[in-house]
N, C-alpha and C positions, 0 to 999 in steps of 0.2 A: 260150228256154232258152239261157243262156250256158254253154259247156263250157270248163273251165279245167284245166290240167295241174298236178298237185300231186305233189311229189317228197319223198322221205325220205333226204336225203344222208347222214345219220349211219349208214345201213346199209352205206355203202361207195361213195363217189363223190368224184372229184377235181373241182376247179373246171372243168377242161377238159370233163369229162363233163357237168356241169351246163350249161355253155355250149352244148354240142351239142344238148342237149334243149331249152333255151330258144330257140335259133335254129330248131329244127324246130317248136316250138310256134308261133312267129311265122309261119314260112313256110307252115305247113299251115292256118292260119286260126283256131286256137284263140284264146280271148279273153284268157288270162292264163297266166303261169308263176308258180307258188307253191312255196314250200319250207317244210319244218318248221323248228323252231328247237330243235335238240337237240345235245348234245355227247357222247352216248354211244350206241352201237349197241344194238339190242334183239334178243333171240332168238339163234338159232344161226347167226350170221354173224360174220365177222372184223371187220367195220367198217373195214377198211383201204381207203384210206390214212389214215383218221382223219377227225375231224369238220372241217367248215368252218363259219365263222360266217355266220349268216343275213344280217346287214345288210352285211357286207363283200361277200358274194356278190352281193346285190341291187344294191349300188352299182356293181360291175363290170358286171353285166348291164344296168344302166340305160344304159351307154354303148355296149353291143354290140347293143342292140335299139332299135326305133323305134316299134312299135305296141302290143305286148302290155302289159297291166298286170302289175305285179310286187307280190308280197306274201308274207305269212307266215300259216301256220295252225299254231300261233299263236306269236308271240313270248312268251317266258316272262318275266313281270314280275319273277321272282326273279333273273334274270341281269343286270339293268341298273338303274341309278338313273334316275328319271324324267327329270331334266334332260338328262343326256347322251343318253338314248334319244330324247327329243324333237328334239335337235340332229341325231342320226344319221338319223332318218327324214325330217326336213325336208330335209337335205342330199341324200339319195338321191332324194327327190321332185323337187328342183330338177334333179338330174343327169339324171333321166328325162323332164323336161318335164311333170311332173304326173301320172305314171302309177303312183304307189304307192298301195297299199291297206295299212292297218295293222291286222293281226289280233293281239290280245293276250289272254293268259290267265294264270291263277294260277301256272303251272308245276306239274308233278305227278310227275316222274320223280326220285325221291329219290336213286337211285344215281348219276346224273350229277352231282348237286350234291355228294355226298360225294367222288366221284373227282376233281372239279376245284375243290374248296375253296369251294363256293358255299353260303352259309347257306340252310337249308331249314326255315322256321318251320312252325307248325301250319297246317292248312287254314284255320281261322278267320282267323289273322293274314294268310295269303296273300290271302284275299279282301279283307281290310281294305286291304292294301297295293295290290292291284289297283285297288280303287275310288279310292284316293288318286292312284295313277299316272294313271288315266284323267282325273281332274279336273285334274291338273297338266299333263299333256302337251297335252290339248286347250286348256287355259287359256293355256299358253305360245303355242301356234300362233295362237290367236284374239285375243290381245292386240293392239290397234291399234298400228300403227307409231308409234314415238316415246313410247309409254307403257310402264310397267313392270308386272311381275306379282309378286304376293305370295301366299303360301300358308302356312297354319299348321295342320298336321294332326297326327295322333297319331304317324305314322311319318316324315313328311317335312315340312321347313320350307324355304321359299324366301323371300328378302327382296330387293326392289328388282331383280328380274331384268330385263334388257333384252329378254327373250323373243325372242331371235334364235338362229338364222336362221329365216326364215319359209318355210313350204311354198308351193307354187305357188298354191293356192286359199286365199282368206282364211279359210275355215272349216277348212282342213286336209284331209289325206287321209281317205277313208272309213274308219271304224272298224268292225272286225269283232269280235264276241264270239261264242263258241261254247260248246257243252257241253250236257249233258243234265240239269243240276240243276233241281230243281222250284221253288225259291224264289229263292235269291240270283242265279242266272244270269239268269232272266227279268227280275228287277228291274234288274240292271246293264245288260242289253241295252236295256230300255225307256228307261233314263236316258241311255245313252251311245252306243249302237251305231247305225250306218247299216245294218248287215247282221247277221243272226243265223244262225249255222251249226250244223247238227246233224251231227256226224261219226260215220259207221260204224254207223248204226242202220237197222233195216228200215223199210219205208214207213210202216206204221201207227204205230210208235213215233215216227218223225220228225213225223208229223202231230200227234201228241199234244204233242210239244215245241213245235211252232209255236203250237198253241192256248194253251199256257201263256204264251208271250211275247205273243201277241195280247191276252190277258187283262191281262197286266202293263202293256201300252201303254194299254189303256183305263183301268185303274185310275190310271195316272199322268197321264191327260189328254193323252197324246201325240197330236199331229195329223200329225207328219212321217211319211211312209211308211217302212216297214221292208222291206228286201230279205231274203227268206228263201232260204237255201241249204242244201245238204247235201254231204257228202263220202263217197265210196264207193271202195273198192279196185276197180280195173278189170282185167279179163282177158278179152280178146276173141280169137276165132279164126274163120277162115272156115269151118272144119269142126271136128269133134270132135278130130281128131288134132292140129291146130294149137292148139286150145284146151288140150288136155292138155299139150302141150309147153310152152306159156307158163305154165300153172299150176305145172308141175314146176320151171320155172326160178326161181320165187319161193318154192318149198318149200310149196306149198298143193295141196289136193285140189280137183278141179273141182266135186264135189258141194257141198263146204263153201263155195266161192266163189259158187256159184249161190245158195246160201241166204243168205249173209251179205254179199254184195257185188254188184257189177255185172259179171256174168260170163256168157259164152255166145257165141252167134253174134251178128252185127250186128243181126239181127231181134230177138233176145231183149233186147239192150241197148236198142234203140229202144222196146220195149214197157215195160220197167221205168222208163226215163227218163220215159215218158209218165205212169206212175203217180205219180212224184215231181211232175211238172208239175201234176197234178190237185190236189195239196195246196197249190199256190201257190209251189212251188220255182221260183225264177227263175235260179239259178246252181247248177251241179253241178261239184264238184271231183273230177276223176278221179285217184285215187291210183295212179300208175304206179310199180311197184316194181323193174322191170328197166329200168334207165336206159340200157342198151346196145342195147336192142331198139327202134330207131327205126322199124322196119317196123310195129311195134304202133301207134305214133302215127299213121302213115300210114293204116293200116286204120281206126282210130277216126275219123279226119278224113273219109275218102272214103266209108266204108260206114255210119257212124253219124251223125256231125255233119251231113254234107251232106244226109242224108235225113230229118232230124227235121222 
């Protein structure tokens, strides 16, 4: 089981804060540092000092770290055109020495689109655009050197593209697709993803989502293995008092977190992680919401990850 740290900077984090978390992630032995791709805070927080851009952040962290993988859960396809996005991700991959993972989704938070002037089409059109973006981005990366790439879709057209720059690996960074949809998401994952992620669902529901993607892979005749992963909000304490303090710091109740996330003592977390492992989960993204509590990461590393 690979444990990765997943952050939500739109809730209020400077680049310096993210850098401190990323360095702790690397020093403590976690597999990766991931961040969300949002431009607006959610819920009853100020969001100050304001949003940071996902790929600008990861480009900087690529030069400040040496081992951990870097990625997004998930880059919003609505935020960027596919050609420039392919360039940005390939560049960050080069800057990191090939440590980038590329998570991409439809985009869903309409308010951030309105507040920053980003078009927000219907869900059906967003899925259409996502599929075309996946075809374009992976097509650009995988075009052999010296050849050009063309694409004629409903929403995007590329002609005689030099398909540069190239990522480190000829096939490009691993592609992550996530979500809980019953039809379109499994089909897209089977066609394009190296990893399928189920965010913030309980164990049984996560297993059902995996089964839908496994069925879609069989229907598509896919033989390439799929990595199955999950994301869970994490809140750990050595005892009930510490657990309650950490839950309060993120505005949550312990009982709710125990039911809907990965919360409790280290032993409780080990048990629940084991139940995810039984489903075939290979990677677990730990959503850390208090980015100033680095002691939390140390506890997770020493008392949970080290003892799995």
